[in-house]
MARDREN-328386 format. One record per residue (C-alpha): residue number from 1; residue in one letter; chain; x, y, z. Coordinates in steps of 0.001 Angstrom, whole numbers. Layout:
BEGIN
    nr   rest   kette         x         y         z
   NUM      a       A         X         Y         Z
...
END
This chain:
BEGIN
    nr   rest   kette         x         y         z
     1      m       A      3862     33861      1134
     2      a       A      3050     34746     -2475
     3      k       A      3317     38471     -3248
     4      i       A       510     40154     -5170
     5      a       A      1960     42314     -7923
     6      g       A       802     45896     -8233
     7      l       A      -405     47554    -11410
     8      a       A      2316     47644    -14043
     9      d       A      2808     48756    -17585
    10      q       A      1641     46144    -20125
    11      s       A      5093     45934    -21709
    12      t       A      6518     44991    -18325
    13      v       A      3989     42183    -18014
    14      t       A      4462     40712    -21469
    15      g       A      8161     41362    -21758
    16      a       A      9319     39663    -18606
    17      c       A      8955     36129    -17270
    18      r       A      7723     36144    -13673
    19      s       A      8657     33506    -11146
    20      a       A      6216     30728    -10261
    21      s       A      5754     32192     -6776
    22      e       A      4608     35626     -8060
    23      l       A       974     36389     -8907
    24      l       A      -239     38890    -11503
    25      d       A     -2907     41478    -10913
    26      p       A     -6095     40209    -12642
    27      t       A     -6213     43332    -14803
    28      q       A     -2833     42371    -16218
    29      v       A     -3853     38764    -16895
    30      l       A     -6875     39569    -19065
    31      p       A     -4977     40858    -22153
    32      l       A     -2745     37800    -22075
    33      v       A     -5758     35585    -22817
    34      g       A     -7403     37941    -25312
    35      v       A    -10009     39324    -22903
    36      m       A    -10854     43062    -22656
    37      a       A    -12591     44677    -19711
    38      y       A    -14921     47682    -19974
    39      d       A    -16862     50090    -17764
    40      w       A    -19822     51874    -19342
    41      d       A    -21483     54854    -17653
    42      l       A    -24861     55114    -19325
    43      a       A    -25587     58628    -17969
    44      t       A    -22564     60134    -19767
    45      d       A    -22309     57309    -22331
    46      r       A    -18595     57160    -21507
    47      l       A    -17062     53750    -22251
    48      i       A    -13690     52955    -20651
    49      w       A    -11673     49969    -21910
    50      s       A     -8540     48128    -20879
    51      n       A     -5476     49388    -22797
    52      t       A     -5316     46656    -25458
    53      a       A     -8964     46863    -26575
    54      p       A     -8413     48845    -29829
    55      d       A     -5738     46425    -31034
    56      l       A     -7716     43310    -30164
    57      l       A    -10941     44719    -31617
    58      k       A     -9080     46003    -34719
    59      v       A    -10614     49505    -34452
    60      p       A     -9226     52979    -33610
    61      p       A     -9658     54123    -29961
    62      d       A    -12186     56847    -30788
    63      a       A    -14474     54258    -32420
    64      i       A    -15175     52686    -29035
    65      a       A    -15097     55754    -26774
    66      s       A    -18839     55747    -26064
    67      g       A    -21625     53247    -25857
    68      r       A    -23270     54645    -28982
    69      d       A    -19971     54677    -30894
    70      y       A    -19465     51039    -30046
    71      a       A    -23059     50197    -30972
    72      r       A    -22484     51637    -34463
    73      l       A    -19806     48951    -35043
    74      v       A    -22304     46131    -34496
    75      d       A    -23406     44529    -37774
    76      p       A    -27095     45467    -38178
    77      k       A    -27676     42213    -40104
    78      g       A    -26468     40114    -37191
    79      p       A    -27630     39562    -33607
    80      p       A    -28247     42677    -31416
    81      g       A    -25303     44018    -29440
    82      r       A    -24679     45249    -25900
    83      f       A    -26603     48516    -26260
    84      d       A    -29843     46633    -26934
    85      a       A    -29075     43951    -24323
    86      v       A    -28770     46591    -21583
    87      t       A    -31119     49422    -22560
    88      a       A    -33959     47329    -23962
    89      t       A    -34026     44795    -21140
    90      g       A    -37258     44076    -19370
    91      q       A    -35490     42792    -16244
    92      r       A    -35162     44587    -12895
    93      d       A    -32082     45046    -10749
    94      e       A    -32904     43686     -7291
    95      g       A    -29643     45009     -5844
    96      e       A    -27100     42597     -7271
    97      g       A    -27201     43784    -10863
    98      v       A    -28531     41941    -13901
    99      a       A    -26215     39572    -15802
   100      y       A    -26112     39319    -19575
   101      h       A    -24292     36976    -21942
   102      i       A    -24507     37793    -25648
   103      e       A    -22709     37206    -28928
   104      y       A    -22729     39638    -31824
   105      r       A    -20694     40590    -34879
   106      l       A    -18576     43753    -35250
   107      l       A    -17670     45374    -38573
   108      t       A    -13969     46273    -38445
   109      e       A    -11604     48298    -40640
   110      d       A     -9151     45411    -40930
   111      p       A     -8973     44395    -44644
   112      d       A     -8005     40834    -43651
   113      e       A    -10799     40353    -41135
   114      t       A    -13735     42673    -41778
   115      e       A    -16028     40783    -39387
   116      l       A    -15275     39952    -35779
   117      w       A    -17525     37817    -33589
   118      i       A    -17609     39029    -29975
   119      e       A    -18635     37207    -26816
   120      d       A    -19778     39786    -24234
   121      n       A    -20294     38867    -20580
   122      g       A    -21302     41544    -18090
   123      r       A    -23685     42876    -15500
   124      w       A    -25610     46126    -15477
   125      y       A    -26662     48036    -12378
   126      a       A    -29685     50283    -11951
   127      g       A    -29711     53913    -10872
   128      p       A    -32194     55468     -8415
   129      d       A    -34925     55410    -11084
   130      g       A    -34501     51654    -11600
   131      r       A    -33162     52101    -15123
   132      p       A    -29726     50786    -16191
   133      a       A    -27045     53267    -15082
   134      r       A    -23780     51370    -15338
   135      a       A    -22545     48244    -17081
   136      r       A    -19301     46410    -16468
   137      g       A    -18000     43317    -18172
   138      v       A    -15484     41641    -20419
   139      v       A    -15414     40811    -24114
   140      r       A    -13334     38524    -26236
   141      a       A    -13079     37696    -29922
   142      v       A    -14485     34262    -30800
   143      n       A    -14023     34094    -34571
   144      e       A    -12185     30770    -34391
   145      r       A    -14851     29195    -32214
   146      r       A    -17663     30481    -34437
   147      a       A    -15882     29079    -37492
   148      r       A    -15523     25738    -35709
   149      d       A    -19202     25784    -34711
   150      e       A    -20216     26510    -38293
   151      r       A    -18062     23608    -39481
   152      l       A    -19728     21371    -36902
   153      i       A    -23157     22527    -38057
   154      y       A    -22183     21704    -41622
   155      r       A    -20826     18336    -40573
   156      s       A    -23966     17644    -38537
   157      d       A    -25992     18168    -41716
   158      q       A    -23672     16160    -43928
   159      d       A    -23158     12441    -44443
   160      e       A    -19396     11984    -44267
   161      l       A    -19302      8968    -46583
   162      t       A    -21230     10359    -49545
   163      g       A    -20834     14097    -49043
   164      g       A    -24600     14482    -49331
   165      l       A    -27096     15367    -46615
   166      n       A    -27607     13091    -43658
   167      r       A    -31011     11550    -42997
   168      p       A    -32520     14302    -40765
   169      r       A    -31529     17086    -43157
   170      l       A    -32705     15124    -46183
   171      i       A    -36095     14637    -44550
   172      e       A    -36277     18399    -43888
   173      e       A    -35567     19086    -47557
   174      l       A    -38183     16528    -48566
   175      a       A    -40814     18164    -46355
   176      a       A    -39914     21593    -47744
   177      a       A    -40234     20330    -51339
   178      i       A    -43692     18905    -50589
   179      n       A    -44825     22179    -48979
   180      t       A    -43502     24255    -51880
   181      a       A    -45151     22048    -54502
   182      d       A    -48421     22090    -52574
   183      r       A    -48337     25880    -52206
   184      h       A    -47636     26483    -55892
   185      q       A    -49899     23654    -57081
   186      s       A    -46977     22010    -58850
   187      s       A    -45185     18656    -58543
   188      a       A    -42033     17455    -56862
   189      a       A    -40660     13932    -56533
   190      f       A    -38620     11718    -54264
   191      a       A    -36451      8813    -55397
   192      m       A    -34966      6107    -53205
   193      v       A    -31868      4428    -54636
   194      a       A    -30327      1209    -53300
   195      v       A    -27098      -493    -54369
   196      d       A    -27921     -3971    -55652
   197      n       A    -26380     -7005    -53943
   198      l       A    -24530     -4987    -51307
   199      a       A    -24251     -8037    -49036
   200      i       A    -22388     -9868    -51802
   201      l       A    -20070     -6888    -52231
   202      n       A    -19408     -6854    -48487
   203      d       A    -18545    -10550    -48496
   204      a       A    -16426    -10371    -51644
   205      y       A    -14520     -7134    -51058
   206      g       A    -15076     -6103    -47427
   207      f       A    -17050     -3274    -45859
   208      d       A    -14473      -584    -46686
   209      i       A    -14734     -1282    -50414
   210      a       A    -18527     -1429    -50214
   211      d       A    -18450      2038    -48608
   212      e       A    -16307      3280    -51501
   213      v       A    -18899      1878    -53898
   214      i       A    -21732      3731    -52116
   215      a       A    -19734      6964    -52225
   216      g       A    -19002      6397    -55939
   217      v       A    -22695      5817    -56663
   218      a       A    -23563      9098    -54910
   219      r       A    -20969     10984    -56960
   220      r       A    -22286      9625    -60250
   221      i       A    -25867     10474    -59396
   222      r       A    -24923     13955    -58174
   223      r       A    -23349     14725    -61563
   224      e       A    -26710     13972    -63200
   225      m       A    -28792     16104    -60841
   226      r       A    -30108     19611    -61391
   227      a       A    -28830     22460    -59239
   228      d       A    -32061     22733    -57203
   229      d       A    -32207     19024    -56349
   230      c       A    -30440     17415    -53383
   231      i       A    -29172     13984    -52451
   232      g       A    -28626     12409    -49048
   233      r       A    -28053      9095    -47359
   234      l       A    -31065      7431    -45755
   235      s       A    -29365      4302    -44402
   236      g       A    -26562      1855    -45187
   237      n       A    -26902      1438    -48944
   238      k       A    -29923      3675    -49561
   239      l       A    -29727      7159    -51003
   240      g       A    -32605      9611    -51233
   241      i       A    -32983     12264    -53937
   242      v       A    -35360     15211    -53627
   243      l       A    -36354     16543    -57055
   244      n       A    -37995     19965    -56955
   245      a       A    -40342     21159    -59707
   246      c       A    -40486     17669    -61192
   247      s       A    -43399     16299    -63257
   248      d       A    -44251     12637    -63828
   249      t       A    -42430     12671    -67164
   250      d       A    -39426     14476    -65701
   251      l       A    -39232     11903    -62905
   252      c       A    -39170      8918    -65259
   253      v       A    -36450     10535    -67345
   254      a       A    -34413     11503    -64278
   255      i       A    -34383      8132    -62514
   256      a       A    -33568      6334    -65764
   257      r       A    -30661      8743    -66194
   258      f       A    -29446      8076    -62626
   259      s       A    -29593      4303    -63189
   260      r       A    -27685      4518    -66475
   261      a       A    -25032      6775    -64964
   262      v       A    -24317      4322    -62150
   263      g       A    -24175      1297    -64430
   264      a       A    -22211      3016    -67208
   265      g       A    -18932      1519    -66051
   266      p       A    -17130        18    -63047
   267      i       A    -16519      2196    -59995
   268      s       A    -12868      2545    -59003
   269      t       A    -12015      1470    -55443
   270      g       A     -8926       823    -53389
   271      t       A     -8722     -2783    -54592
   272      g       A     -9748     -2272    -58194
   273      s       A    -12867     -1596    -60234
   274      v       A    -16276     -2902    -59142
   275      a       A    -19299     -3198    -61448
   276      v       A    -22415     -1834    -59770
   277      t       A    -26116     -1448    -60487
   278      v       A    -28840       249    -58472
   279      s       A    -32564      -250    -58051
   280      v       A    -34772      2829    -57836
   281      g       A    -38191      3443    -56344
   282      a       A    -39767      6885    -56774
   283      v       A    -42937      8769    -55937
   284      v       A    -44614     11916    -57314
   285      l       A    -45408     14553    -54671
   286      p       A    -47627     15782    -53173
   287      r       A    -50056     13601    -55163
   288      h       A    -48894     10377    -53510
   289      g       A    -47292     11764    -50385
   290      r       A    -48412     14842    -48489
   291      t       A    -45860     14312    -45725
   292      a       A    -42194     13286    -45726
   293      n       A    -43135     10072    -43933
   294      d       A    -45705      9132    -46595
   295      a       A    -43254      9992    -49365
   296      m       A    -40539      7747    -47922
   297      m       A    -42988      4929    -47250
   298      h       A    -44301      4966    -50821
   299      a       A    -40811      5286    -52301
   300      q       A    -39773      2273    -50219
   301      e       A    -42728       277    -51530
   302      a       A    -41739      1162    -55087
   303      l       A    -38121       221    -54342
   304      d       A    -39218     -3146    -52926
   305      e       A    -41113     -3833    -56142
   306      a       A    -38116     -2738    -58223
   307      r       A    -35894     -5192    -56361
   308      v       A    -38331     -8021    -57023
   309      r       A    -37891     -7341    -60729
   310      g       A    -34126     -7904    -60428
   311      c       A    -31031     -5756    -60532
   312      a       A    -31331     -2233    -61961
   313      g       A    -35105     -2252    -61546
   314      i       A    -36984      1047    -61711
   315      v       A    -40509      1562    -60361
   316      v       A    -42622      4698    -59850
   317      y       A    -45184      4317    -57071
   318      e       A    -48826      3769    -57960
   319      p       A    -51568      3380    -55330
   320      s       A    -52750      -168    -54587
   321      p       A    -56021      -769    -52704
   322      q       A    -54833     -4229    -51666
   323      r       A    -51537     -2893    -50332
   324      d       A    -53352      -152    -48422
   325      a       A    -55733     -2731    -46960
   326      d       A    -52805     -4936    -45926
   327      r       A    -51110     -1993    -44254
   328      k       A    -54289     -1091    -42392
   329      h       A    -54623     -4713    -41294
   330      n       A    -51005     -4728    -40082
   331      v       A    -51600     -1611    -37996
   332      q       A    -54720     -3136    -36458
   333      v       A    -53006     -6432    -35668
   334      a       A    -49997     -4657    -34156
   335      a       A    -52268     -2542    -31941
   336      q       A    -54174     -5655    -30928
   337      i       A    -50973     -7494    -29964
   338      v       A    -49564     -4606    -27954
   339      a       A    -52895     -4065    -26163
   340      a       A    -53113     -7780    -25330
   341      l       A    -49588     -7723    -23907
   342      n       A    -50265     -4621    -21811
   343      e       A    -53577     -5945    -20526
   344      g       A    -52389     -9461    -19765
   345      r       A    -54584    -11058    -22448
   346      i       A    -51845    -13234    -23947
   347      a       A    -52500    -16818    -22893
   348      l       A    -51335    -20333    -23687
   349      v       A    -53135    -23433    -24860
   350      l       A    -51308    -26718    -24490
   351      q       A    -51403    -29092    -27446
   352      p       A    -50420    -32642    -26498
   353      v       A    -47720    -34634    -28246
   354      v       A    -48661    -38299    -27759
   355      a       A    -46869    -41617    -28121
   356      v       A    -48014    -43604    -31147
   357      g       A    -48808    -46721    -29088
   358      d       A    -50857    -45845    -26018
   359      r       A    -51596    -42263    -27139
   360      k       A    -50476    -40904    -23763
   361      p       A    -49115    -37335    -23765
   362      i       A    -45313    -37220    -23596
   363      f       A    -45230    -33422    -23503
   364      h       A    -47338    -30436    -24590
   365      e       A    -46540    -27623    -26997
   366      a       A    -47341    -24190    -25544
   367      l       A    -49274    -22309    -28242
   368      c       A    -49871    -18573    -27907
   369      r       A    -53373    -17070    -28020
   370      i       A    -54904    -13601    -27658
   371      n       A    -58005    -13538    -25471
   372      l       A    -60738    -11182    -26681
   373      d       A    -63340     -9411    -24552
   374      d       A    -66137    -11621    -25895
   375      g       A    -64389    -14771    -24659
   376      s       A    -63094    -15840    -28067
   377      q       A    -59434    -16295    -28936
   378      i       A    -57106    -15431    -31807
   379      a       A    -54677    -18222    -32615
   380      a       A    -50987    -17498    -33111
   381      g       A    -51211    -18412    -36791
   382      a       A    -53405    -15348    -37357
   383      f       A    -50932    -12822    -35984
   384      i       A    -47398    -14258    -35614
   385      e       A    -46438    -13617    -39243
   386      t       A    -47543     -9987    -38952
   387      a       A    -45732     -9673    -35611
   388      e       A    -42534    -10926    -37246
   389      r       A    -42894     -8543    -40177
   390      l       A    -43495     -5547    -37892
   391      g       A    -40702     -6426    -35465
   392      i       A    -42879     -6977    -32367
   393      v       A    -42592    -10762    -32300
   394      r       A    -39898    -10389    -29607
   395      l       A    -42543     -9106    -27204
   396      v       A    -44734    -12121    -27907
   397      d       A    -41803    -14552    -27578
   398      h       A    -40779    -13068    -24233
   399      r       A    -44318    -13235    -22878
   400      t       A    -44755    -16823    -24085
   401      l       A    -41520    -17831    -22364
   402      d       A    -42599    -16181    -19109
   403      l       A    -45989    -17920    -19177
   404      a       A    -44444    -21290    -19996
   405      v       A    -41922    -21022    -17162
   406      s       A    -44689    -20029    -14745
   407      r       A    -46703    -23081    -15815
   408      l       A    -43718    -25421    -15407
   409      v       A    -43020    -24070    -11933
   410      r       A    -46649    -24642    -10902
   411      d       A    -46849    -28185    -12276
   412      s       A    -43808    -30355    -11636
   413      s       A    -45208    -33182    -13797
   414      l       A    -45545    -31051    -16934
   415      v       A    -43150    -31031    -19906
   416      l       A    -43558    -28122    -22329
   417      s       A    -42151    -27117    -25693
   418      i       A    -42113    -23449    -26684
   419      n       A    -41491    -21781    -30040
   420      v       A    -38972    -19017    -30569
   421      s       A    -38687    -16901    -33702
   422      a       A    -35408    -16330    -35517
   423      v       A    -35504    -12648    -34546
   424      s       A    -35669    -13479    -30841
   425      a       A    -33241    -16397    -31004
   426      y       A    -30538    -14350    -32661
   427      d       A    -30782    -11040    -30797
   428      g       A    -29590    -12514    -27508
   429      s       A    -32189    -11010    -25170
   430      w       A    -34542    -14009    -25376
   431      f       A    -31719    -16422    -24546
   432      g       A    -30672    -14149    -21669
   433      r       A    -34236    -14260    -20358
   434      l       A    -34289    -18059    -20633
   435      h       A    -30959    -18272    -18813
   436      a       A    -32247    -16016    -16018
   437      h       A    -35389    -18143    -15577
   438      l       A    -33341    -21334    -15364
   439      r       A    -30970    -19842    -12794
   440      r       A    -33995    -19210    -10564
   441      h       A    -35666    -22547    -11400
   442      p       A    -32936    -24997    -12454
   443      d       A    -35225    -27997    -11935
   444      i       A    -37427    -27104    -14934
   445      a       A    -34684    -27197    -17585
   446      h       A    -35066    -30916    -18298
   447      r       A    -38841    -30362    -18719
   448      m       A    -38443    -27671    -21363
   449      i       A    -38086    -28125    -25132
   450      v       A    -37230    -25155    -27361
   451      e       A    -38531    -25302    -30925
   452      i       A    -36885    -23533    -33856
   453      t       A    -38042    -23824    -37452
   454      e       A    -36079    -25494    -40216
   455      t       A    -36257    -22344    -42353
   456      m       A    -34744    -20331    -39510
   457      a       A    -31893    -22826    -39281
   458      i       A    -31005    -22919    -42966
   459      r       A    -31131    -19115    -43195
   460      d       A    -28023    -18960    -40994
   461      m       A    -26789    -22454    -40220
   462      e       A    -23765    -21338    -38216
   463      r       A    -25807    -19183    -35836
   464      a       A    -28496    -21863    -35588
   465      v       A    -25926    -24479    -34559
   466      g       A    -24563    -22090    -31922
   467      f       A    -28048    -21350    -30584
   468      v       A    -28962    -25050    -30357
   469      r       A    -25708    -25797    -28558
   470      s       A    -26251    -22969    -26050
   471      v       A    -29822    -24040    -25268
   472      r       A    -28791    -27666    -24758
   473      e       A    -25964    -26559    -22456
   474      l       A    -28632    -25029    -20207
   475      g       A    -30210    -28496    -19902
   476      c       A    -33111    -28039    -22326
   477      r       A    -33874    -30149    -25374
   478      v       A    -34274    -28696    -28863
   479      a       A    -36767    -29615    -31579
   480      i       A    -36549    -28690    -35271
   481      d       A    -40066    -27638    -36247
   482      d       A    -41680    -27864    -39716
   483      f       A    -38930    -30075    -41108
   484      g       A    -39324    -30491    -44855
   485      a       A    -40768    -27015    -45443
   486      g       A    -37319    -25579    -46094
   487      h       A    -35998    -28556    -48068
   488      t       A    -32729    -28574    -46153
   489      s       A    -30262    -31421    -46474
   490      f       A    -30095    -34323    -44050
   491      r       A    -26477    -33369    -43462
   492      n       A    -27630    -30037    -42054
   493      l       A    -30137    -31834    -39858
   494      r       A    -27318    -33810    -38305
   495      s       A    -25129    -30693    -37965
   496      l       A    -27747    -28871    -35912
   497      g       A    -27365    -31284    -33014
   498      a       A    -31039    -31160    -32016
   499      d       A    -32947    -33821    -30071
   500      i       A    -36262    -33974    -31932
   501      v       A    -37398    -33415    -35504
   502      k       A    -41026    -32450    -36196
   503      i       A    -42212    -33426    -39685
   504      d       A    -43959    -30555    -41443
   505      g       A    -47730    -30969    -41566
   506      a       A    -47782    -30512    -45350
   507      f       A    -46422    -34095    -45617
   508      i       A    -48983    -35436    -43123
   509      e       A    -52301    -33918    -44223
   510      r       A    -52616    -36146    -47346
   511      i       A    -50429    -39038    -46269
   512      a       A    -53263    -41544    -46742
   513      e       A    -53623    -40550    -50420
   514      t       A    -50071    -39618    -51447
   515      e       A    -47358    -42217    -51839
   516      d       A    -44652    -39550    -52170
   517      d       A    -45515    -38170    -48737
   518      r       A    -45379    -41645    -47204
   519      f       A    -41990    -42229    -48823
   520      f       A    -40652    -38926    -47480
   521      v       A    -41846    -39653    -43943
   522      a       A    -40441    -43211    -44018
   523      t       A    -37077    -41936    -45267
   524      l       A    -36910    -39191    -42654
   525      v       A    -37851    -41570    -39839
   526      s       A    -35149    -44023    -40919
   527      l       A    -32521    -41287    -41060
   528      a       A    -33608    -39757    -37737
   529      r       A    -33240    -43092    -35970
   530      r       A    -29804    -43494    -37488
   531      i       A    -28577    -40195    -36028
   532      g       A    -30454    -40503    -32713
   533      l       A    -33377    -38134    -33294
   534      e       A    -36960    -38692    -32145
   535      t       A    -39683    -37890    -34679
   536      i       A    -43038    -36134    -34325
   537      a       A    -45693    -35966    -37045
   538      e       A    -47615    -32656    -36995
   539      k       A    -51210    -31925    -38073
   540      v       A    -52582    -35402    -37423
   541      t       A    -56359    -35144    -37795
   542      t       A    -57672    -38702    -38365
   543      e       A    -57194    -42163    -36902
   544      t       A    -56305    -43446    -40362
   545      d       A    -53404    -40985    -40588
   546      a       A    -52323    -41910    -37059
   547      r       A    -52176    -45654    -37908
   548      i       A    -50220    -45021    -41123
   549      l       A    -47698    -42882    -39237
   550      e       A    -47341    -45546    -36562
   551      d       A    -46639    -48151    -39261
   552      l       A    -44033    -45845    -40790
   553      g       A    -42198    -45735    -37470
   554      v       A    -42960    -42182    -36274
   555      d       A    -42391    -41864    -32504
   556      y       A    -44998    -39247    -31578
   557      l       A    -48148    -37632    -32990
   558      q       A    -49505    -34096    -32699
   559      g       A    -52612    -32467    -34129
   560      h       A    -56301    -31730    -33714
   561      l       A    -57033    -35427    -33270
   562      f       A    -55882    -34943    -29669
   563      p       A    -57708    -32351    -27513
   564      m       A    -55831    -29310    -26250
   565      l       A    -55689    -27995    -22699
   566      e       A    -56297    -24414    -21611
   567      d       A    -53577    -22871    -19468
   568      v       A    -55110    -20791    -16674
   569      p       A    -52647    -18192    -15313
   570      a       A    -52037    -18242    -11567
   571      p       A    -53692    -15466     -9510
   572      g       A    -51542    -12367     -9344
   573      e       A    -49267    -13467    -12156
   574      i       A    -47136    -10556    -13340
   575      r       A    -48219     -8972    -16594
   576      a       A    -45597     -8036    -19158
   577      a       A    -46174     -4391    -20036
   578      v       A    -44898     -3004    -23319
END
């Protein structure tokens, strides 16, 4: 059985190595781990410590002999100490004592370490009058931990790549600059800086070198800044600069200086020197931004305009009624889309695709609509572009897929095509949803056609080819929509491996009057037949156009010449909530 050691002199404990089977008295263990115990009698103010307390606290013994003596060591500029924690408490001792856990700073006489952070854990007990009468606990020095915490706080505020502030801290500084300028009726400014052609740098040199370039840009700008200004990283290649006490004229001079400093010469990297330019968008505050969010939004708008002008563009934000109206419209459309999704008011209309000969429907394209309270509808063309720009087109694509699958399950004779945006096609979740539907209903795969646009394909041909291949492996067919709008090569058309090509309506609408359009359609039809693709002419509105397209060899026709069908959801169909 293990033997419990009795009380011993500290030198005996520290100077000898005990066997593994022998246990130390807890009072002897505490000094070994830098912990000091105390017993404080508040009636006499006597404070008793374990033997090593003066050495560990770096004070003479008489400096900690009483509660008040010890309290005088607590830094008055720091957090309150034990005396306040015990005597000023509003808590009551219900018989088990009242625990406290505090940290405070002592002022020591050690020339090498004049401040000592203390962690104090204890419990005080009440006397007959209910007031604190005795306190017992342990303390330990936590200077190293506090230093580590302060380093972590600094690192949490700092962007490691550039050495500037990270995004949250930069936004705090931006908000503070706006408030200060507003309070003193002065001006501040915010500039957003982006490295030009970063994607090209990534491809040419690799991401590590591009990071070195961003860090080099930040260093050059920082050298040109005033002491009261600050710089931080907003995102990948975007830096933000808060300029305090900055007028319109000062801003123009400053951002021109930043741009010149960056472009003054190549930036040295691990693989050599890289020539760099930056575009800058800036805004005067609080005139054109009373909140940090408004300031960043307007700076981004100015930066977008600067980029349109080419590399090293510089633009200071100016209000635009048209831009404000567009933004308001975007907000309204986004709210309308989300409300329609939540309330189950997204519906489909089915536009037939007919054979040129007997005009019988071969399949239908599922077109998305928003049903309004007055019974009218908003066509997809009125909101899809906004949905794509605002990043909510995924929600619409998912809902359209769900509705189309539900319709195919209900009607075994129906063949449907559905559109999918590039955003949804490439993020993986839409394809996963399609795959899940087809696992539950494998019989509908051969009755489903997935449409992607030509412009989506040529934007990233490799990913488009992979997406087409994956969809076809599930048993669905694939159509290339709006062919001709993106002016891609016929070689790319063959590489995609699709089943159907839909000729963009811009070549159909004036086909009766324009020989060039007829030549394009005839050439495309000939090529499509050669590589095994079926052809569909979109936006067919007259019988004359239909006969011309039939003579040119088009396989199928689609357009307002052929009446659409309403898709009525089944009772109890699940709504897709956002």
